[in-house]
C-alpha positions in Angstrom: 290.7 -5.9 -93.2 287.8 -8.5 -93.8 289.6 -10.9 -91.6 290.0 -8.4 -88.8 286.3 -7.3 -89.0 285.3 -11.0 -88.8 287.5 -11.7 -85.8 286.1 -8.8 -84.0 282.5 -10.0 -84.8 283.3 -13.5 -83.6 284.9 -12.2 -80.5 281.9 -10.0 -79.6 279.5 -13.0 -80.2 281.7 -15.2 -78.2 281.7 -12.8 -75.3 278.0 -12.5 -75.5 277.4 -16.2 -75.5 279.8 -16.6 -72.6 277.9 -13.8 -70.7 274.5 -15.8 -71.4 276.0 -19.0 -70.4 277.3 -17.6 -67.1 273.9 -16.1 -66.3 272.1 -19.3 -67.2 274.5 -21.2 -64.9 273.9 -18.8 -62.1 270.1 -19.1 -62.6 270.4 -23.0 -62.6 272.4 -22.9 -59.5 269.8 -20.7 -57.7 267.0 -23.2 -58.9 269.1 -26.1 -57.6 269.5 -24.4 -54.2 265.9 -23.4 -54.0 264.8 -27.0 -54.8 267.3 -28.4 -52.2 265.8 -25.9 -49.7 262.3 -26.9 -50.4 263.0 -30.5 -50.0 264.8 -30.0 -46.7 262.2 -27.7 -45.3 259.4 -30.2 -46.3 261.4 -33.0 -44.6 261.9 -31.0 -41.5 258.4 -30.0 -41.3 257.0 -33.4 -41.8 259.3 -34.7 -39.0 258.0 -32.0 -36.6 254.4 -32.6 -37.4 254.8 -36.3 -37.1 256.4 -35.9 -33.7 253.5 -33.6 -32.5 251.0 -36.3 -33.8 252.9 -39.1 -31.9 253.5 -37.1 -28.7 257.3 -37.6 -29.4 258.1 -34.7 -27.1 262.0 -35.0 -27.2 261.8 -34.7 -31.0 259.4 -31.7 -30.8 261.9 -30.0 -28.4 264.7 -30.3 -31.0 262.7 -27.9 -33.1 262.8 -25.2 -30.6 265.1 -22.3 -31.1 268.8 -23.6 -30.8 269.5 -20.6 -28.6 267.0 -22.0 -26.0 268.1 -25.5 -25.9 269.6 -26.8 -22.6 269.0 -29.7 -20.4 266.8 -27.7 -17.9 264.7 -26.3 -20.5 264.3 -29.5 -22.3 263.3 -31.4 -19.1 260.7 -28.7 -18.5 259.3 -28.8 -21.9 259.0 -32.6 -22.2 257.1 -32.7 -18.8 254.8 -29.9 -20.1 254.3 -31.6 -23.5 253.4 -35.0 -22.0 251.2 -33.7 -19.1 249.9 -30.2 -20.0 249.8 -29.8 -23.8 246.0 -29.2 -24.6 245.9 -30.4 -28.1 246.8 -33.8 -29.8 247.4 -33.8 -33.6 245.2 -36.5 -35.0 246.5 -36.3 -38.6 248.1 -33.8 -40.9 248.9 -33.0 -44.6 251.5 -30.6 -45.7 249.9 -28.9 -48.7 252.6 -26.5 -49.9 256.1 -25.3 -49.0 257.8 -22.1 -50.1 261.3 -20.6 -49.5 262.8 -17.3 -50.0 266.5 -17.3 -49.0 266.7 -18.3 -45.3 262.9 -17.9 -44.7 260.3 -20.6 -45.3 256.6 -21.2 -45.2 254.7 -24.5 -44.7 251.0 -24.8 -45.3 249.5 -27.5 -43.0 246.0 -28.9 -43.0 245.3 -31.0 -39.9 242.8 -32.2 -37.3 243.2 -32.0 -33.5 241.6 -33.3 -30.5 241.5 -31.8 -27.0 243.5 -34.2 -24.7 241.4 -33.5 -21.7 238.1 -34.1 -23.6 238.8 -37.2 -25.7 235.1 -37.7 -26.2 234.8 -34.2 -28.0 234.6 -33.9 -31.8 237.8 -33.7 -33.7 238.4 -30.1 -35.0 240.0 -29.1 -38.4 242.8 -26.6 -38.6 244.5 -24.9 -41.5 247.6 -22.8 -41.0 250.8 -21.4 -42.7 253.8 -21.9 -40.5 256.7 -19.6 -40.7 260.2 -21.1 -40.8 263.8 -19.7 -40.7 267.1 -21.3 -41.4 269.9 -21.3 -38.8 273.3 -22.9 -39.6 271.8 -24.6 -42.6 268.9 -26.1 -40.5 265.2 -25.2 -40.6 263.4 -24.2 -37.5 259.7 -22.9 -36.9 259.4 -19.3 -35.9 258.4 -18.9 -32.2 254.9 -17.4 -31.7 256.3 -14.4 -29.9 258.3 -13.6 -33.2 255.7 -14.2 -35.9 255.2 -10.6 -36.6 258.8 -10.0 -37.2 258.6 -12.2 -40.3 256.9 -11.7 -43.6 254.1 -13.7 -45.0 254.6 -16.4 -47.7 255.7 -15.0 -51.1 252.6 -16.4 -53.0 250.5 -14.0 -51.0 252.6 -10.9 -51.8 253.0 -8.5 -54.6 256.6 -8.7 -55.8 256.5 -5.8 -58.1 255.0 -3.6 -55.6 257.6 -4.6 -53.2 260.3 -3.3 -55.5 258.4 0.1 -55.6 258.1 0.2 -51.8 261.7 -0.8 -51.4 262.8 2.1 -53.5 260.4 4.5 -51.8 261.7 3.3 -48.4 265.3 3.9 -49.6 264.4 7.5 -50.5 262.9 8.1 -47.0 266.0 6.8 -45.4 268.2 9.1 -47.4 266.0 11.9 -46.2 266.3 10.8 -42.6 270.0 10.4 -42.8 270.6 13.8 -44.3 268.1 15.4 -41.9 265.8 16.6 -44.6 262.8 16.5 -42.2 260.4 18.4 -44.5 260.9 15.8 -47.3 260.6 12.9 -44.9 257.3 14.4 -43.5 256.1 14.5 -47.2 256.7 10.8 -47.5 254.4 10.1 -44.7 250.5 9.5 -45.3 248.8 12.9 -45.8 245.7 11.5 -44.1 247.7 11.2 -40.9 248.8 14.9 -40.9 245.8 16.2 -39.0 246.8 13.9 -36.1 250.6 14.1 -36.5 251.5 17.7 -37.6 254.9 18.5 -39.3 256.2 20.2 -36.0 255.4 17.0 -34.0 257.0 14.8 -36.5 260.2 16.7 -36.8 260.5 16.9 -33.1 260.2 13.2 -32.8 262.4 12.3 -35.8 265.2 14.7 -34.9 266.0 13.2 -31.6 268.3 10.7 -33.3 271.1 10.8 -35.8 270.7 8.0 -38.4 274.0 6.4 -39.6 273.1 3.4 -41.6 270.5 0.6 -42.1 270.1 -3.1 -42.9 267.1 -3.7 -44.9 265.8 -7.1 -43.7 262.7 -7.6 -45.7 259.8 -5.8 -47.7 256.3 -7.2 -47.8 253.3 -5.9 -49.7 249.9 -7.4 -49.5 247.0 -5.4 -51.3 247.5 -1.7 -50.4 249.4 -2.4 -47.2 253.1 -2.7 -46.9 255.7 -3.5 -44.2 259.4 -2.8 -44.1 261.6 -4.6 -41.6 264.7 -2.6 -41.0 267.6 -2.2 -38.4 268.6 1.2 -38.0 272.1 2.3 -36.7 271.6 5.5 -34.7 272.9 8.0 -32.1 271.1 10.3 -29.8 271.3 13.7 -31.5 271.8 15.7 -28.2 275.3 17.4 -28.4 276.0 16.6 -24.8 275.6 12.8 -25.5 277.9 12.5 -28.6 280.3 10.2 -26.8 277.7 7.5 -26.6 278.2 4.6 -28.9 275.8 4.1 -31.8 273.1 1.6 -31.2 271.0 -0.6 -33.5 267.2 -0.6 -33.4 265.2 -3.1 -35.3 261.6 -2.0 -36.2 258.9 -2.9 -38.7 257.6 0.1 -40.4 254.0 0.3 -41.8 253.4 1.8 -45.2 250.2 2.3 -47.3 249.8 3.0 -51.1 247.5 5.9 -52.3 246.8 6.5 -56.0 249.9 4.3 -56.8 252.3 6.2 -54.4 253.7 4.8 -51.1 253.6 6.7 -47.9 254.7 5.9 -44.4 251.8 5.1 -42.2 252.3 7.0 -39.0 249.2 6.0 -37.2 249.7 2.2 -37.5 253.5 2.3 -37.3 
């Protein structure tokens, strides 16, 4: 009996140790991937900034979105870069790099000179660039797409983002199940004078919501943003044969007294 109890005790502890070892290994692998991503992003960013400084226009073009790279576009870009680019990077320093999955951020401090006014004073600049990974390679986010990406993690509130994520998922369940009154309750009470419940339901009930892909959640201070792709169909019975469509939007949220609400006015 004593031997059997000891055997069970030993087996239980062995399983616990095995579990801890597996978890530790997973954490170590993630840290290794993060470190590799940081190094790769820093290297890519340095290469781009050096090309900007040296007016190496063909190399700068390589960092454009891979979806936009073709011979005609490259020729036009290089011509513009060499003859029309208004600013010339004089020097730069990459101060910090952050990564989160396939997203990255690079903090650059630099000096620029206006090319058409070389006698003008050099001006200082300070910026966080947003980057994304495509097929294991890093690219800077296009200026037209910057609002579709979150700010760097060091600026954000991770704990509050978990709370907002849960609150958003609650709102989606209400939307998918057509609990319009509950969905309205999840919107900012301060917006209800401008957006009545009747107006809100009329707008929301135009679509049938089928599913979502939650892309990212961002919280800075009392403001939050949720980037989400909705799979939806028009709710009109006469149009039920239409195929579902995907709509990607960034919802604005606000926290009041520790509770998150959808910001209807800013969204």
